[in-house]
Phi, psi and omega in degrees: 000131181273130177247123180269104183293338182285345182247028179294150177247169179294329182242158173301154187308311181294326178291314177302316181297317179295318179295315180294322178297332179276352179111001177281149170209155178306135180091357178300131184201095180254077184290331179299312179294321179300320180291326176297314178299316180301314180297317180299315180293317180298325184280344184277133173232130179292163178304331180270004176093010179280143182232157178275147168266137176233134185213166186304319182300322179291313182299319179295319178296319178295319182298322183274320188243352184300140179089346182289138170250108188251125181232088184293149179255155174089173180283158177266173179291309182241324179225171179297140175300149183268133168278136188232148166234108185271081179222113185296343181290349171300336180257012184307317184266021182246024183302318181294312181301314180292324176296318178297316179297316179301316178297318180297327182266352182072036181209184172255146182229139184227148180292149181239323182166205182216152167276115189290335180282330185246350186063020174292131180277130175265139182220157180231144178259176186295343176268355180096000178288149186240142184227161170234140179236126177215186184294345181264349180147193179248138189232142176265125183256340178159164183284349178204170184298322181298312182291325178294313178298319178300316180295314182296315186280342178262354179077032175283146181283128179285169178255130178290136176280139171236129179240142177107000000 
């Protein structure tokens, strides 16, 4: 099979196709919507007084990928590809949980969206690393949004976080 290096994309072909089908394209940047999400999260306080941290890595991820509903087609490499809704407000009422995870990891953590099939919450830390939190535990998805999306949409198996 011939591979044309001049037409490489940022993502593997199936991942790129799923992102484009959802409305993403290189250069997508909706900073206005990202700022609305940032303000909404900053203004929210849980009944117990927990608040969200908002930082540049989260705002940048929302500006580029926020609002996308991604439904990958085909089988995954190790597990089924994840259907995603990249809207941080899925984590609006998770300030305490995200704060606890951030303290355990020695960083700040902010919501990114959800896996729509499992309701697993996706989160990003201040360094840009991405995680999933669900009823089975906390999972590391990758060192940046690109690798995390690639893993989720290609069906790569995540790594369970162990703290302590």
